MIVO-379019 format. One record per atom (N, C-alpha, C): atom name; x, y, z. Coordinates in Angstrom, 3 decimals, padded with zeros to 6 digits. Each point is the difference from the previous one (the first is absolute). Layout:
<nodes>
  atom      east     north        up
    CA         X         Y         Z
...
</nodes>
This chain:
<nodes>
  atom      east     north        up
     N  -002.903   034.167  -003.659
    CA  -000.894  -000.758  -000.862
     C   000.294  -001.747  -000.066
     N  -000.044  -000.752   000.149
    CA  -000.032  -001.228   000.517
     C  -000.105  -001.030  -001.402
     N   001.025  -000.464  -000.461
    CA   000.129  -001.329  -000.672
     C   000.312  -001.289   000.715
     N  -001.530  -000.857  -000.475
    CA   000.078  -001.376   000.873
     C   000.131  -001.569  -001.220
     N   000.880   000.143  -000.432
    CA   000.240  -001.240  -000.760
     C  -000.596  -001.481   000.102
     N  -000.470   000.064   001.030
    CA  -000.973  -001.781   000.213
     C  -000.915   000.753  -000.615
     N  -000.680   001.124   000.626
    CA  -001.064   000.749  -001.263
     C  -000.170  -001.332  -001.054
     N   000.160   000.529  -001.114
    CA   000.279   000.300  -001.138
     C   000.040  -001.944  -000.513
     N   000.678  -000.934   001.044
    CA   000.104  -001.193  -000.051
     C  -001.215  -000.643  -000.210
     N  -001.072   000.354   000.668
    CA  -001.504  -000.666   000.472
     C  -000.291   000.443  -001.741
     N   000.393   000.510  -000.460
    CA  -000.918   000.222  -001.256
     C  -000.047  -001.619  -000.883
     N   001.338   000.048  -000.524
    CA   000.007  -001.256  -000.862
     C  -001.048  -000.972   000.985
     N   000.536   000.130   001.508
    CA  -001.388  -001.949   000.532
     C  -000.941   000.153  -000.574
     N  -000.484   001.279   000.259
    CA  -001.760   000.602  -000.531
     C  -000.725  -000.520  -000.603
     N   001.040   000.384  -000.928
    CA   000.115  -000.164  -001.799
     C  -000.185  -001.276  -000.549
     N   001.358  -001.215   000.878
    CA   000.061  -000.950  -000.790
     C  -001.151  -000.417   000.781
     N  -000.558  -000.079   001.125
    CA  -001.438  -000.851   000.536
     C  -001.106   000.184  -000.596
     N  -000.158   000.837  -000.424
    CA  -001.306   000.656  -000.560
     C  -000.106  -000.603  -001.339
     N   001.713  -000.561  -000.782
    CA  -000.443  -000.237  -001.165
     C  -000.033  -001.700   000.132
     N   000.772  -000.728   000.807
    CA   000.524  -001.591   000.046
     C  -001.790  -000.276   000.316
     N  -000.303  -000.155   000.649
    CA  -001.412  -000.584   000.548
     C   001.008  -001.540   000.141
     N  -001.710  -000.541   000.287
    CA   000.105  -001.454   000.073
     C  -000.405  -001.074  -000.783
     N   000.805  -000.896  -000.599
    CA   000.020  -000.482  -001.119
     C  -000.379  -001.871   000.041
     N  -000.503  -001.060  -000.738
    CA  -000.370  -001.244   000.226
     C   001.266  -001.048   000.090
     N   001.268   000.411  -000.348
    CA   000.958  -000.521   000.647
     C   001.107   000.810   000.393
     N   001.170  -000.842   000.823
    CA   001.350   000.640   000.083
     C   001.173  -000.783  -000.484
     N  -000.244  -000.133  -001.337
    CA   000.737  -000.181  -001.022
     C   001.290   001.486  -000.318
     N  -000.203   001.258   000.105
    CA   000.871   000.520  -000.332
     C   000.243   000.713   001.390
     N  -001.286  -000.334   001.343
    CA   001.395   000.345   001.294
     C   000.856  -001.058  -000.255
     N   000.601  -001.317   000.030
    CA   000.823  -000.654   000.284
     C   000.770   000.230  -001.086
     N  -000.095   000.753  -001.053
    CA   001.760   000.751  -000.639
     C   000.219   000.694   000.561
     N  -000.992   000.932   000.997
    CA   000.879   001.212   000.445
     C   000.666  -000.429   001.386
     N  -001.309  -001.337   000.651
    CA   000.747  -000.295   001.222
     C   001.064  -000.964   000.442
     N   000.452  -000.193  -001.183
    CA   001.378  -000.909   000.252
     C   001.084   000.313   000.052
     N   000.141   001.754  -000.140
    CA   000.476   001.379   000.191
     C  -000.244   000.135   001.407
     N  -000.264   000.094   001.041
    CA  -000.558   000.322   001.006
     C   001.191  -000.623   001.215
     N  -000.358   000.505   000.607
    CA   001.267  -000.537   001.413
     C  -001.370  -000.814   000.649
     N  -000.518  -001.125  -000.183
    CA  -001.328  -001.342   000.397
     C   000.580  -001.283   000.613
     N   000.234  -000.188   000.540
    CA   000.695  -001.480  -000.202
     C  -001.163  -000.779  -000.542
     N  -000.268  -000.792  -000.234
    CA  -000.695  -001.380  -000.582
     C  -000.731   000.065  -001.764
     N   000.855   000.370  -001.028
    CA   000.663  -000.156  -001.104
     C  -000.044  -001.279  -000.497
     N   000.145  -000.350  -001.251
    CA   000.436  -001.401  -000.613
     C   001.407  -000.318  -000.021
     N  -000.214  -001.344  -000.420
    CA   001.276   000.181   000.363
     C   001.354   000.209  -000.481
     N  -000.177   000.695  -001.416
    CA   000.714   000.508  -001.083
     C   000.529   001.048   000.144
     N  -000.862   000.959   001.363
    CA   000.254   001.784  -000.522
     C   001.714   000.060   000.228
     N   000.462   001.135  -000.418
    CA   001.336   000.398  -000.156
     C   000.125   000.934   001.250
     N   000.846   000.035   000.219
    CA   000.979   001.430   000.813
     C  -001.162   001.301   000.123
     N  -000.497   000.152   000.465
    CA  -000.970   001.443   000.434
     C   000.299   001.160   000.200
     N  -000.226   001.404   000.074
    CA   000.606   001.248   000.217
     C  -000.792   000.976   000.010
     N  -000.075   000.505   001.139
    CA  -000.840   001.305   000.084
     C   001.074   001.037   000.692
     N  -000.540   001.231  -000.320
    CA   000.648   001.349   000.649
     C  -001.350   000.824   000.133
     N   000.090   000.471   001.175
    CA  -001.286   001.152   000.530
     C   001.071   001.317   000.001
     N  -001.142   000.751  -000.391
    CA   000.661   001.462   000.886
     C  -001.093   000.954   000.017
     N  -000.210   000.372   001.334
    CA  -001.268   001.186   000.753
     C   001.006   001.066   000.269
     N  -000.255   000.930  -000.200
    CA   000.192   001.521   000.606
     C  -001.438   001.261   000.170
     N   000.371   000.678   001.046
    CA  -000.692   001.349   000.144
     C   001.231   000.933   000.571
     N  -001.350   000.780  -000.351
    CA   001.423   001.295   000.239
     C  -001.383   001.540  -000.194
     N   000.752   000.922   001.476
    CA  -000.971   000.939   000.100
     C   000.793   001.090  -000.063
     N  -000.335   001.602  -000.547
    CA   000.952   001.395   000.757
     C  -001.213   000.662  -000.378
     N   000.658   000.965   001.261
    CA  -001.292   000.891  -000.055
     C   000.600  -000.019   001.244
     N  -001.063   000.776   001.349
    CA  -000.263   000.106   001.202
     C   000.914  -001.388   001.335
     N   000.126  -001.115  -001.598
    CA   000.419  -001.041   000.868
     C   001.019  -000.736  -001.380
     N   001.252  -000.312   000.446
    CA   000.452  -000.816  -001.219
     C   000.051  -001.173   001.030
     N   000.031  -000.753  -001.015
    CA  -000.490  -001.837   000.160
     C   001.188  -000.930  -000.811
     N   000.351  -001.076   000.182
    CA   000.113  -000.545  -001.285
     C   000.477  -001.650   000.360
     N  -000.866  -000.647  -000.316
    CA  -000.279  -001.150   000.220
     C   000.514  -001.458  -001.088
     N   001.033  -000.985  -000.089
    CA   000.414  -001.107  -001.345
     C  -000.483  -001.205   001.014
     N  -000.406  -000.521  -000.805
    CA  -000.260  -001.921   000.139
     C   001.050  -000.608  -000.829
     N   000.642  -000.698   000.158
    CA   000.484  -000.790  -001.953
     C   000.171  -001.638   001.030
     N  -000.566  -000.950  -001.626
    CA   000.105  -000.980   000.836
     C  -000.047  -001.275  -000.969
     N   000.920  -000.887   000.212
    CA   000.465  -001.061  -001.220
     C  -000.342  -001.328   000.505
     N  -000.549  -000.773  -000.740
    CA  -000.530  -001.287   000.314
     C  -000.019  -000.774  -001.288
     N   000.754  -001.191   000.330
    CA   000.053  -001.111  -000.182
     C  -000.891  -001.136   000.072
     N  -000.162  -001.073  -000.808
    CA  -000.683  -001.625   000.429
     C   000.194  -000.674  -001.505
     N  -000.331  -001.306   000.733
    CA   000.161  -001.153  -001.067
     C  -000.841  -001.233   000.493
     N  -000.590  -000.642  -000.487
    CA  -000.301  -001.388   000.323
     C   000.195  -000.937  -000.860
     N   001.153  -000.620   000.659
    CA   000.350  -001.285  -000.606
     C   000.366  -001.225   000.224
     N  -001.146  -001.042  -000.674
    CA  -000.427  -001.387   000.245
     C  -001.107  -000.218   001.119
     N   000.411   000.262   001.538
    CA  -000.765  -000.095   001.259
     C   000.435   000.984   000.963
     N   000.905   000.842  -000.881
    CA   001.009   000.924   000.828
     C  -000.626   001.331   000.087
     N  -000.228   001.398   000.897
    CA  -000.669   000.787  -000.796
     C   001.061   001.444   001.462
     N   000.619   000.681  -000.829
    CA   001.129   000.799   000.547
     C  -000.908   001.307  -000.496
     N   000.632   000.677   001.355
    CA  -000.236   001.944  -000.233
     C   000.267   000.724   001.078
     N   000.792   001.364  -000.827
    CA   000.592   000.785   000.639
     C  -000.006   001.395  -000.480
     N  -000.048   000.360   001.081
    CA  -000.214   002.061  -000.115
     C   000.627   000.479   000.885
     N   000.771   001.361  -000.831
    CA   000.455   001.185   000.603
     C  -000.540   001.203  -000.243
     N  -000.186   000.229   001.448
    CA  -001.223   001.527  -000.023
     C   001.254   001.105   000.286
     N   000.053   001.357  -000.133
    CA   000.499   000.827   000.879
     C  -001.062   001.018  -000.633
     N   000.038   001.044   001.515
    CA  -001.232   001.007  -000.041
     C   001.075   001.224   000.909
     N  -000.054   000.889  -000.948
    CA   000.413   001.860   001.058
     C  -000.975   000.775  -000.511
     N   000.359   000.918   001.384
    CA  -001.435   000.969   000.054
     C   001.033   001.532   000.212
     N  -000.463   001.072   000.122
    CA   000.408   001.018   000.484
     C  -001.761   000.652   000.150
     N   000.603   001.310   001.324
    CA  -000.890   001.185   000.094
     C   000.269   000.929   000.602
     N   000.342   001.234  -000.752
    CA   000.906   000.712   000.167
     C   000.747  -000.089   000.444
     N   000.593  -000.979  -001.209
    CA   002.058  -000.224  -000.015
     C   000.219  -000.776   001.565
     N  -001.176  -000.238   000.453
    CA   000.569  -001.067   001.519
     C  -000.598  -001.455  -000.845
     N   000.764  -001.022   000.261
    CA  -000.007  -001.353  -000.208
     C  -000.857  -000.802   000.813
     N  -001.227  -000.295  -001.056
    CA  -001.381  -000.291   000.745
     C  -000.036  -001.952  -000.518
     N   000.712  -000.175  -000.447
    CA  -000.177  -001.593  -000.304
     C   001.682  -000.594  -000.614
     N   000.609  -000.813   000.234
    CA   001.269  -000.867  -000.781
     C  -000.029  -001.148   000.654
     N  -000.175  -001.233  -001.288
    CA  -000.386  -001.378   000.942
     C  -000.135  -000.623  -001.431
     N   001.320  -001.128   000.422
    CA   000.357  -001.136  -001.134
     C  -001.027  -001.569   000.521
     N  -000.685  -000.271  -001.224
    CA  -000.541  -001.385   000.547
     C   000.137  -000.948  -001.246
     N   000.165  -000.852   000.846
    CA   000.884  -001.516  -000.907
     C  -001.458  -001.084   000.458
     N  -000.391  -000.738  -000.442
    CA  -000.217  -001.404   000.313
     C   000.111  -000.746  -001.064
     N  -000.228  -001.544   000.002
    CA   000.462  -000.803  -000.903
     C  -000.107  -001.245   000.236
     N  -001.009  -000.837  -000.630
    CA  -000.294  -001.371   000.616
     C  -000.152  -000.667  -001.130
     N   000.025  -002.301   000.515
    CA   000.375  -000.651  -000.800
     C  -001.131  -001.069  -000.097
     N  -000.592  -000.548  -000.113
    CA  -000.718  -000.839  -000.080
     C  -000.414  -001.329  -000.854
     N  -000.335  -001.240   000.512
    CA  -000.193  -000.795  -000.626
     C  -001.553  -000.773   000.428
     N  -000.707  -000.233  -001.254
    CA  -000.877  -000.764   000.340
     C  -000.217  -001.818   000.245
     N  -000.742  -000.412   000.678
    CA   000.276  -000.864   000.539
     C  -000.943  -001.137   000.032
     N  -001.071   000.185  -000.552
    CA  -000.951  -000.616  -000.067
     C  -000.422   000.005  -001.612
     N  -001.074  -001.170  -000.586
    CA  -000.273  -000.666  -001.232
     C  -001.100   001.509  -000.530
     N  -000.382   000.206   001.464
    CA  -001.501   001.725  -000.856
     C   000.781   001.171   000.320
     N   001.365  -000.220  -000.198
    CA   000.321   001.559   000.245
     C  -000.277   000.746   001.297
     N   000.168  -000.536   001.165
    CA  -001.164   000.205   000.978
     C   000.576   000.672   001.099
     N   000.923  -000.245   000.326
    CA   000.468  -000.335   000.899
     C   002.032   000.524  -000.307
     N   000.449   000.549   000.764
    CA   001.478   000.087  -000.451
     C   001.023   000.581   000.914
     N   001.620  -000.007   000.021
    CA   000.499   000.043   001.501
     C   001.063   001.106  -000.476
     N   000.824   000.841   000.532
    CA   001.124   000.641  -000.585
     C   000.787   001.314   000.885
     N   000.393   000.420  -000.174
    CA   000.571   001.001   000.951
     C   000.322   001.445  -001.006
     N   000.285   001.206   000.425
    CA  -000.132   001.485   000.472
     C   001.177   000.456   000.647
     N   000.393   001.258  -000.438
    CA   000.521   000.761   000.452
     C   000.250   001.328  -000.242
     N  -000.491   000.977   000.675
    CA  -000.189   001.238   000.278
     C   000.788   000.761   000.728
     N   000.090   001.490  -000.420
    CA   001.222   000.885  -000.043
     C  -000.909   001.221   000.514
     N   000.422   001.166   001.176
    CA  -000.378   001.216  -000.290
     C   001.090   000.624   000.718
     N   000.126   001.283  -000.813
    CA   000.851   001.495   000.803
     C  -000.807   001.134   000.094
     N  -000.868   000.345   001.237
    CA   000.271   001.368  -000.473
     C  -000.067   001.092   000.922
     N   000.811   000.983  -000.192
    CA   000.016   000.886   000.368
     C  -000.420   000.794   001.557
     N  -001.226   000.179  -000.874
    CA  -000.540   000.674   000.613
     C  -000.856  -000.672   001.651
     N  -000.167  -001.149  -000.605
    CA  -000.586  -000.888   001.637
     C   001.070  -000.454   000.765
     N   001.543   000.222  -000.361
    CA   000.935  -000.387   000.369
     C   000.366  -001.493   000.326
     N  -000.093  -000.418  -001.238
    CA   000.353  -001.306  -000.078
     C   001.201   000.091  -001.316
     N   001.185  -000.350   000.634
    CA   001.374   000.137  -000.570
     C  -000.842  -001.625  -001.489
     N   000.386  -001.063   001.051
    CA  -000.853  -001.399  -000.995
     C  -000.667  -000.827   000.728
     N  -000.621  -000.672  -001.131
    CA  -000.987  -000.978   000.519
     C  -000.080  -000.818  -000.340
     N   000.248  -001.591   000.119
    CA   000.394  -001.127  -000.598
     C  -001.010  -001.162   000.129
     N  -000.468  -000.268  -000.589
    CA  -001.085  -000.876  -000.094
     C  -000.405  -001.783  -000.377
     N   000.871  -001.374   000.603
    CA   000.240  -001.022  -000.983
     C  -001.317  -000.697   000.497
     N  -000.996  -000.370  -000.850
    CA  -001.442  -001.516   000.429
     C   000.178  -000.786  -000.972
     N  -000.362  -000.810   000.414
    CA  -000.567  -001.419  -001.046
     C  -001.385   000.202   000.605
     N  -001.071  -000.869  -000.622
    CA  -001.316   000.018   000.127
     C  -001.014  -001.142  -000.881
     N  -000.814  -000.709   000.778
    CA  -001.139  -001.012  -000.957
     C  -001.182   001.158  -000.323
     N  -000.160  -000.335  -001.087
    CA  -001.907   001.281  -000.710
     C  -000.636  -001.400  -000.556
     N  -000.944   000.761  -000.252
    CA  -001.338   000.080  -000.725
     C  -000.401   000.424  -001.099
     N  -000.341  -000.272  -000.654
    CA  -001.261   000.846  -001.070
     C  -001.071  -000.419   000.172
     N  -000.930   000.439   000.369
    CA  -001.329   000.248   000.806
     C  -001.140   000.029  -001.359
     N   000.670   000.535  -000.976
    CA  -000.496   000.343  -001.440
     C   001.069   000.148  -001.060
     N  -000.293  -001.006  -000.849
    CA   000.836   000.468  -000.853
     C  -000.357  -000.346  -001.740
     N  -000.875   000.547  -000.531
    CA  -000.228  -000.397  -001.500
     C   000.941  -000.371  -000.862
     N  -000.160  -000.521  -000.587
    CA   000.288  -000.732  -001.662
     C   001.154   000.813  -000.625
     N  -000.878   001.364   000.325
    CA   000.588   001.118  -001.055
     C   000.562   001.030   000.715
     N  -000.083  -000.523   001.074
    CA   000.724   001.339   000.666
     C  -000.959   000.809   000.559
     N  -001.137   000.684  -000.607
    CA  -000.952   001.493   000.326
     C  -000.325  -000.333   001.369
     N   000.625  -000.736   000.757
    CA  -000.842   000.378   001.025
     C   000.952  -000.962   001.160
     N   000.932   000.379   000.985
    CA   000.824  -000.633   000.599
     C  -000.061   000.398   001.907
     N  -000.209  -000.871   000.990
    CA  -000.082   000.561   001.457
     C   000.956  -001.137   000.692
     N   001.083   000.713   000.581
    CA   001.089  -001.047   000.928
     C   000.114   000.482   001.048
     N   000.629  -000.912   000.810
    CA   000.418   000.529   001.269
     C   001.442  -001.095   000.457
     N   000.948   000.101   000.755
    CA   000.911  -000.484   000.601
     C   000.484   000.746   000.784
     N   000.656  -000.716   000.827
    CA   000.576  -000.244   001.899
     C   001.215  -000.942  -000.175
     N   001.005   001.032   000.747
    CA   000.763  -001.377   000.567
     C   001.488   001.340   000.588
     N   000.575  -000.589   000.277
    CA   001.280   000.684   001.260
     C   001.312   000.651  -000.619
     N   000.431   000.939   000.372
    CA   001.184   000.091  -000.144
     C   001.421   000.942   000.854
     N   000.545   000.959  -000.433
    CA   001.239   000.233   001.028
     C   000.491   001.662  -000.477
     N  -000.557   001.257   000.742
    CA   000.212   001.186   000.114
     C   000.662   000.454   000.112
     N   000.685   000.784  -000.662
    CA   001.841   000.458   000.455
     C  -000.105   002.024   000.015
     N  -000.544   000.497   000.472
    CA   000.610   001.169   000.309
     C   000.071   001.633   000.343
     N   000.650   000.923  -000.592
    CA   000.821   001.169   000.871
     C  -001.193   000.932   000.044
     N  -000.856   000.159   001.483
    CA  -001.118   001.249  -000.271
     C   000.710   001.019   001.432
     N  -000.583   001.189  -000.485
    CA   000.793   000.797   000.742
     C   001.314  -000.134   001.559
     N   000.882  -000.517  -001.290
    CA   001.114   000.350   000.858
     C   000.121  -001.702   000.747
     N  -001.174  -001.463   000.123
    CA   000.435  -000.998   000.167
     C  -000.021  -000.922  -001.026
     N   000.760  -001.118   000.289
    CA  -000.129  -000.866  -001.030
     C  -000.810  -001.320   000.779
     N  -000.151  -000.527  -000.289
    CA  -001.035  -001.384   000.224
     C  -000.099  -001.276  -000.854
     N  -000.158  -000.928   000.175
    CA  -000.420  -001.267  -000.872
     C  -001.045  -000.780   000.703
     N  -000.764  -000.050  -000.106
    CA  -001.079  -000.785   000.659
     C  -000.737  -001.176  -001.440
     N  -000.914  -000.877   000.659
    CA  -000.775  -001.081  -000.973
     C  -001.324   000.570   000.087
     N  -000.548  -000.065  -001.356
    CA  -001.522   001.010  -000.322
     C  -001.034  -001.211  -000.422
     N  -001.166  -000.185  -000.086
    CA  -001.223  -000.433  -000.250
     C   000.240   000.512  -001.427
     N  -000.993  -000.658  -001.144
    CA   000.179   000.696  -001.013
     C  -001.583  -000.181  -000.828
     N  -000.858   000.528  -000.462
    CA  -001.192   000.518  -000.662
     C  -000.369   000.197  -000.751
     N  -000.019  -000.442  -001.322
    CA  -000.241   000.732  -001.259
     C  -001.553  -000.142  -000.970
     N  -000.454   001.245  -000.422
    CA  -001.469  -001.029  -000.503
     C   000.490   001.219  -001.688
     N  -000.340  -000.665  -000.409
    CA   000.083   001.028  -002.067
     C  -001.851  -000.422  -000.611
     N   000.051   000.435  -000.248
    CA  -001.464   000.396  -001.467
     C   000.231   001.090  -001.110
     N  -000.270  -001.049  -001.185
    CA  -000.195   000.608  -001.246
     C  -001.249  -000.240  -000.948
     N  -000.304   000.915  -000.380
    CA  -001.826  -000.477  -000.832
     C  -000.385   001.290  -000.736
     N   000.486  -000.429  -001.515
    CA  -000.012   000.615  -001.548
     C  -001.457   000.316  -000.304
     N  -000.857   000.939   000.603
    CA  -001.189   000.516  -000.066
     C  -000.267   000.310  -001.415
     N   000.294   000.329  -000.674
    CA   000.037   000.194  -001.705
     C   001.576  -000.582  -001.223
     N  -000.153  -000.008  -001.091
    CA   001.386  -000.475  -000.472
     C   000.978   000.341   000.275
     N  -000.243   001.586   000.052
    CA   001.879   000.940   000.744
     C  -000.641   000.613   001.241
     N  -000.411  -000.585   001.005
    CA  -000.032   000.285   000.731
     C  -000.053  -000.303   001.058
     N   000.973  -000.405   001.645
    CA  -000.420  -000.588   001.123
     C   000.606   000.720   000.689
     N  -000.751  -000.609   001.821
    CA   000.481  -000.019   001.060
     C   000.540  -000.854   000.752
     N   001.441   000.865   000.589
    CA   000.083  -001.130   000.983
     C   000.869   000.442   000.728
     N   000.001  -000.667   001.491
    CA   000.551   000.381   001.212
     C   000.859  -000.920   000.578
     N   000.673   000.237   000.683
    CA   000.757  -000.280   001.138
     C   000.698  -000.083   001.050
     N  -000.101  -000.933   001.395
    CA   000.609   000.186   001.234
     C   001.132  -000.628   000.520
     N   001.075   000.515   000.717
    CA   000.719  -001.193   000.818
     C   000.102   000.709   001.427
     N  -000.080  -000.696   001.002
    CA   000.095   000.100   000.839
     C   001.142  -000.729   000.671
     N   001.212   000.839   000.935
    CA   001.347  -000.990   000.543
     C  -001.009   000.480   001.682
     N   000.181  -001.203   000.710
    CA  -000.627   000.156   001.936
     C   001.222  -001.085   000.312
     N   001.209   001.766   001.158
    CA   000.813  -001.144   000.856
     C  -000.404  -001.461   000.413
     N   001.262  -000.457   000.169
    CA  -000.843  -001.176   000.798
     C  -000.090   000.082   001.766
     N   000.929   000.575  -000.069
    CA   000.175   000.738   001.683
     C  -001.351   000.527   000.866
     N  -000.348   000.753  -000.905
    CA  -000.899   001.137   000.257
     C  -000.874   000.226  -001.940
     N  -001.804  -000.819   000.408
    CA  -000.052  -000.095  -001.172
     C  -000.885   001.599  -000.123
     N   000.070   000.779   001.160
    CA  -001.077   000.989  -000.639
     C   001.116   001.380  -000.239
     N   001.564  -000.953  -000.590
    CA   000.820   000.991  -000.364
     C   000.077   000.092  -001.526
     N  -000.846   000.415  -001.070
    CA   000.225  -000.792  -001.248
     C   000.178   001.285  -001.131
     N   000.145  -000.305  -001.300
    CA   000.274   001.129  -000.846
     C  -001.390  -000.842  -001.223
     N  -000.634   001.449  -000.365
    CA  -001.083  -000.528  -001.582
     C   000.144   000.711  -000.416
     N  -000.262  -000.623  -001.632
    CA   000.975   000.787  -001.440
     C  -001.258  -000.349  -000.933
     N  -000.589   000.676  -000.272
    CA  -001.305  -000.082  -001.292
     C   000.093   000.681  -000.403
     N  -000.456  -000.702  -001.302
    CA  -000.377   000.615  -001.097
     C  -001.355  -000.029  -001.004
     N  -000.851   000.755  -000.656
    CA  -001.058  -000.032  -000.527
     C  -000.799   000.990  -001.064
     N  -000.024  -001.198  -001.695
    CA   000.056   001.583  -000.780
     C  -000.899  -000.668  -001.213
     N   000.690   000.954  -001.059
    CA  -001.100  -000.413  -001.277
     C   000.649   000.577  -001.101
     N  -000.052  -000.776  -001.099
    CA   001.209  -000.457  -001.053
     C  -000.257   000.260  -001.428
     N  -000.656   001.196  -000.870
    CA  -000.631  -000.454  -001.118
     C   001.537   000.294  -001.171
     N  -000.160  -001.089  -000.843
    CA   000.660   000.206  -000.826
     C  -000.605   001.316  -001.638
     N   001.113   000.546  -000.286
    CA   000.049   001.097  -000.899
     C   000.455  -000.661  -001.475
     N   000.580  -000.480   000.380
    CA   000.296  -000.697  -001.238
     C   000.782  -001.362   000.507
     N   001.063  -001.088  -000.840
    CA   000.686  -001.228   000.291
     C   001.016   000.393   000.457
     N   000.742   001.144   000.230
    CA   000.433   000.241   001.007
     C   000.478   001.103   001.409
     N  -001.132   000.332  -000.462
    CA  -000.713   001.390   000.750
     C  -001.018  -000.311   001.036
     N   000.120   000.139   001.039
    CA  -001.220  -000.027   000.755
     C   000.372   001.633   001.190
     N  -001.256   000.020   000.585
    CA  -000.383   000.591   000.898
     C  -000.206  -000.322   001.512
     N   000.487   000.725   001.246
    CA  -000.235  -000.601   001.002
     C  -000.468   000.693   000.800
     N  -000.911  -000.596   001.427
    CA  -000.690   001.007   000.438
     C   000.421  -000.832   001.811
     N   000.571   000.165   000.221
    CA   000.251  -000.701   001.816
     C  -000.091   000.391   001.503
     N   000.217  -000.871   000.820
    CA   000.202   000.503   001.416
     C   000.792  -000.570   000.590
     N   001.069   000.215   000.578
    CA   001.035  -000.360   000.945
     C  -000.137   000.150   001.594
     N   000.199  -000.985   000.801
    CA  -000.149   000.817   000.919
     C   001.245  -001.392   001.353
     N   000.429   000.628   000.571
    CA   001.134  -001.041   000.972
     C   000.077   000.749   001.370
     N  -000.492  -000.718   000.921
    CA  -000.337  -000.188   001.297
     C   001.031  -000.126   000.558
     N   000.243   000.278   001.090
    CA   001.566  -000.490   000.538
     C  -000.685   000.113   001.710
     N  -000.424  -001.032   000.704
    CA  -000.626   000.312   001.728
     C   001.034   000.229   000.726
     N   001.414   000.131   000.239
    CA   000.913   000.641   000.459
     C   001.123   000.353  -001.101
     N  -000.773   001.487   000.373
    CA   001.130   001.038  -000.945
     C   001.336   000.358   000.322
     N   000.602   000.605  -000.657
    CA   001.432   000.413   000.966
     C  -000.946   001.323   000.279
     N   000.995   000.108   001.165
    CA  -000.476   001.077   001.421
     C   000.032   001.385  -001.105
     N  -001.351   000.687   000.250
    CA  -000.192   001.364  -000.489
     C  -000.685  -000.106  -001.169
     N  -000.482  -001.149  -000.869
    CA  -000.331  -000.536  -000.822
     C  -001.416  -000.487  -000.451
     N  -000.754  -000.212  -001.038
    CA  -001.194   000.149   000.091
     C  -000.188  -001.217  -000.139
     N  -000.734  -001.027  -000.123
    CA  -000.866  -001.326   000.167
     C  -000.090  -000.462  -002.002
     N  -000.691   000.538  -000.366
    CA  -000.494  -000.035  -001.060
     C   000.319   001.334  -001.254
     N   000.308  -000.691  -001.229
    CA   000.351   000.542  -001.159
     C  -001.016  -000.195  -001.354
     N  -000.742   001.247   000.102
    CA  -000.562  -000.796  -001.706
     C  -000.053   000.606  -000.779
     N  -000.095  -000.187  -001.262
    CA   000.345   000.880  -001.470
     C  -000.848  -000.506  -000.702
     N  -000.932   000.920  -000.759
    CA  -000.558  -000.341  -001.335
     C   000.879   000.269  -001.477
     N   000.098  -000.688  -000.188
    CA   000.618   000.682  -002.007
     C  -000.633  -000.287  -001.010
     N  -000.151   000.057  -000.852
    CA   000.092   000.767  -001.110
     C   000.652  -000.279  -001.098
     N   000.130  -000.774  -001.177
    CA   000.938   000.345  -001.061
     C  -000.015  -001.265  -001.133
     N   001.121  -000.281  -000.394
    CA  -000.160  -000.792  -001.565
     C   001.323  -001.089   000.339
     N  -000.415  -001.116  -000.614
    CA   000.997  -001.368  -000.046
     C   000.493   000.220  -001.455
     N   000.395  -000.679  -000.313
    CA   001.326  -000.205  -001.035
     C  -000.225  -001.448  -000.074
     N  -000.428  -001.180  -000.786
    CA   000.660  -001.269   000.124
     C   001.352  -000.262  -000.777
     N   000.706  -001.036   000.207
    CA   000.784  -000.173  -001.129
     C   000.845  -001.360   000.106
</nodes>
């Protein structure tokens, strides 16, 4: 007999979307939005945090386990925007480890124009992945960015940023340090007062060999069940064009789980 926790997690999402519907204003959405880790809120926003947990398990002909946990912190203060995230994923299949990954991201940016559409900043990214034979990978980048769409109530934001960085890593037993080009893109859209779509991509390409690059992407939907609890379903993808020997280029996962805001 198989038991899949992710199946039961889809029930609150379907019920919530059915009962929410669209309304004439985004006043309620703004109440919840200032708890969500998306840059671009009002100047008085306090530090906000969220803890996400997703899990699935089967028992029977196959025994599998997958757990992902994520902590996100963000804040807007004046013309400054901070975002930080740490995500850990662990998986097993018949007692064999299939996933053991720690991913870290932190960025700080400052709006530099009166219309608050242009900004500059820096970010740091970290990765440890046993299955991909990456002992560590750290990237420090600086960038210039632009909001192509930024509604006053932040119900829809679309931005892109580009810059340069320095990468140091130990992959497949080889240590390397090299310069990288950085390109990032973000999208956030409140489709109802309680439900939003979001998406983000970060691409790091080696300066000396542009066809050697790493892409990290996430896209999902989040709907609030209360003022502190939401349901999330999202897709995460990491592509490495030059993986360690014997490793695959692409890692893709689909996650459903709950998020607690505090």
